[in-house]
N, C-alpha and C positions, 0 to 999 in steps of 0.2 A: 821187682817194683810192684807187682800185683798186691803184695802185702800192705803196702802203704795206702794204696788206693781204696781198700776196704774201710779205712779210717776216715776217708773224705766222703762227705755226703751233701746232698741237696734235698730239701723237702719243700713242697709248696702246696698251697691250697687257695681256693677262692671262696669268698663269702659275699652273698648278695645282700645288699643293704638298700634302705629306702632313701637315705640322705644323698645329697649330691656328692660327686667325686671331689669337688673343690672344698666343700665343707669338711669332709672326713680328712682330707689331706691337710687342710689348714689346722685341724686339731693337733696333728703330730708335729707340724712345722712351727706354727706360731703360738700354740697354746698347749703344749704337752703337759703342763702343770694342771690342766683341766681334765686330763684323762682320769686322774684319781677321783674326780667328782662323778664322772660317768661310770666308773668301774670300781666303786669303793671296796668291794670284797676282793679285788684282784690287785689293783695298783694303789699303794698307800701314799705315794708321793713321787714327785719328779722335780728335780732342781737343776738349775743351770750351774754347772761347776766352772765353766770357762767359756768365753766367747759370747755369742748372741743366739737367741732362739732361732732355729731354722737356718743357721749359717754353717756352711761346710767348715769343718775343723773344730766346731764347738763341741764341748763335752757336757753330757747330760747324765745325771745319776737318777736311776729309777729304784724305788723301794717297792717291792711287791710280795705277795703271798702266793706260793706255788707248792702244791702237794702238802698243804697245811703248815708250811714253814715260811717265816719271814726271810726274804732274800734281798740282795742288792746287785745291781748291775750298773757298770759305768760304760757308756757308749760314746764314741766319737762319730759325729755326722760326717759321712764320707761323700754323700752326693745329695743334692736337692735339685729336682727338675720340675718346677711349678707347671710348665706346659704339659707335662706327662703325669702330674700329681704323684710324683715319686720321691721317696726319701730312703736313703740307705744308711744304716748304722753299722759300725764295727764295734764289737764288744772288746773293751780293753782291760777291764777289771771286774771282779765280782764273782758270784757263785758259779756262773757258767764256765769261768776260766779254770775251775777245778777239774772239769771233765773234757774241755775242748781247748785245743791249741789255738784255734781261730773260730770265730763265729760272726757271721754277717746276717743282718736282717734287712730285707728290702720290702717296703710297703708301697704298692702302686695301686691307685684307684682309677678305674675306668668308667665313664658314664655308660649306661646301657643304651643300646641303639633302639630308637623308636619307642622307648618307654621311660618312665621316670625311675630314678634310683641309679645305683652303680654297683660295681663289683670290686671288692677289695682283694687284691692279690698279695698274699704273704709268701715270701721266698726266703728260706733259710739256707745258708751255705756254711759248711762247718768242717772242721777236722777234729776228730775225737783223739784224746790222748792215748787210748788203747781200746782193744776189742771189747772189754767189759762194759764200756760206756754204751748205753742204748742210744739209738737214733732219737732225736727230740720230737717224736710224734705227739707226746703229751703236751709239749710246749706249743706245738702248732695248734692243738685243740684249745689251749689257753688263749692263743691269739684269736681264734675263731670266736670264742666267748666274749673276749674284749671287744671285738668288732661289733658284735650284736648289741652289747651294752652301750657302746659309743653311739651307734646308730640311734638307739632309743633316746639317748640323751640329746643328740642333735635335733631330733624331731620334736622334742619337748621345748627346745629353744626357739623354734620357729614362731 
């Protein structure tokens, strides 16, 4: 069984931002189609394929550029917890499915204690199709860059 476990992984990181936890969370839940406005070099579009923005079970298609290539991912919203500023996506189609049997992305935003701003916690949970597939550290760095650009965007909206 040890063999299979090396294919299963978790990666996480935290990004400090100046925007409020609620605003950042709201961007992914209610206005993910605005993420492309905030991160034009990364996210080229986001469309609602099925359901409603921010509702569990809804399906969202993201068009993005990663490692210089245009890519697509189709996600199902697995969980939304507004009181925790948390949203969880399960990747169901797209480029990631060429390398992973399963891929979950959880984004949780927590207000900083005693100061303004918040912390975005990105959590990837995945199972690679084989040992040749690298752990998605570069995708995590992509998420960090996105967070910073979204933060800048949210601050200009104020």
